[in-house]
N, C-alpha and C positions, 0 to 999 in steps of 0.2 A: 722818440716819438715819431719823427719823420720817417724812419726806416720801417717800423712795424705797423704804424697806424697812419698811413699816408693821407687818407681822406680826413680823418680827425685833425691831423696836423694842418691841413690846408684850410680848415674852417676856423682855426684859432687866430686871433689877432695878436701876433707876437710883438707888435709895437707897444702893446699895453702891458702893464705889470701883472705878473701872476703871483699867487701866494700859495706856498705849500702848507697843508693842514695835516701833517703826519700825526699829530697828537690825537686826531679823531680816531685813529685805528690802533693806537698803542695797546689798548686793552685786549685786542685780539691775540697778541703774543702769548698771553697767559693760557689761551686755549689751544695753541698750536701743539702738534704732536712733538715729543722730544726727538731731536735728530733732524727734523725738517727745517729747511732754511727758507723762510717766507719773508717777502718784503712787500709792504703796501705803501704806496705813495698816493696822496690825495692832494689835488691842486685846484684852486679856484682860478679860472681863466676867463677871458673875454673873447667872444666870438666876433667874426667880422661883421655880423649884423647888429652888434652892440649888446647882445644878450650875454648875461653871466652864465657860466656853465661850470660843473664840477667834473673833474677827471679823476678816475680811480685806476691806478696801474697796480697789478698784482704780478709779482715775480716770484717764481719758485725755482730754486737751484736744484737741478737733478744731477746726481753723481753716478748713476748707474743706468744701464739699459732697461727700458720698460717697453715691452712689446705693445702695450695698450696706450702708450703716451699720446700718439697722434689722435686716436679716437677720443680719449678723455679731453684733449685740448679742443677738439671740434665741439664737443658737448658744452664746454665751459664758455665758449664765445657765442653759442647759440646759433 
C-alpha cells in the first residue's frame, strides 16, 4: 500500500484495526477468464479524520509482454 498508493496510505489511520472483506468479491472469480490470475482485496479501514473507508485493491499477474499494458493501466486508474 505504502509503495504504490502513497497518498492513500498517508490518509489511513494505521493505529486502528482494519478488516479484510475478501468474501465480498469471491463471486467474481467465477466470471474471470480461464488462465487469468486476478486477486481482489477489500478492506475496511479508518481514516485519520475518523471516517470509515473501503479500500479495493485489484492485482493482475501478467506473465508476458503486452505493448498496450501501460495505456490500459492508465485507463483503469482514471
